[in-house]
N, C-alpha and C positions, 0 to 999 in steps of 0.2 A: 251286512246290508252295504249296497254300493255307495250311499252317501257317507257313510263312516270311513271309507276306505283312505280317505286323504284329510281327514278332520284335523289330525296333528300337524301335518304339512302346513294346511291351510292357516291354522292358528299361530304357528311359527312364522310364517311369511307376515301376517299381520302386526306381529309384535316386532318384526325387524324392518317392516315397510318405511319407516322414517329414514333409517340409516340407508337402506337400500337405495332410497330416492335421492339422497345425498350423493351416493358415490356410483350407482349403476342405473340410473334413470334410462329407460329404453331397452335395457338389456333384458336377457332370459335368465332366470335363475333356476337352479336344479336343487330340489329339496328332497330329503329322505329323512322321515321322523323328524326330529329336532335339529338338523344338520344342513348347512348349506354347502352343497357339494362343488359348486362352482357358479360362475356367471359367464354368458355367452352372448356374442352379438347376434347370433342366428337361433331359431327355434331348433333347426334341424342339428346343429353343433351340440345343443344341451341333450337333445334325445339321444343322439349316438353316443354321447358320453355316460349318459344313465344306462343304457342298454349295456355298454362295455363293463361298466363298474358294477351293475346290480343285477343285470340280465332282465328277463322279461316280468318285471314286478311293477306293481302301482308306484309312481314317483310323481312330484309335483314339478312340473314346468310352467313357469309363469313369468308373464313379461312384466317389469317393473314400470308402472305407470301411476300418476297420481289419481286417477279415477277409472273405473272400469268401464270399457266400452259397451255400448248398447247395440245389440244386433236386433235389427227388424227381419222378420221373416214375412215376406209378402204374402204367402199363402193364408198364413193366420190374419194378417191383417185385412185381406180382403174377403175373409170368411170361406175361403175354398177348402180349409181344413178345420177341424174342431177338436179341441182338447178335451179328453175324455178323463174325468176324475179316477 
């Protein structure tokens, strides 16, 4: 299932988040399994390194920020699109 693809990586990120916030605030981390493969200043750098080292496989690239940003999708907000269960 797609939701399970990065479950281990996301759990590892959350476990490591306090230390990551101390030392890598604002950077992008590259995680595969329960291993931190690197930190990067740009998303593109993290992606390129992940593909170089791992190939085209699921990997977690996540920015280290205290709170997750909230994204608003205007089409949903204004009722132009409807989410179907």
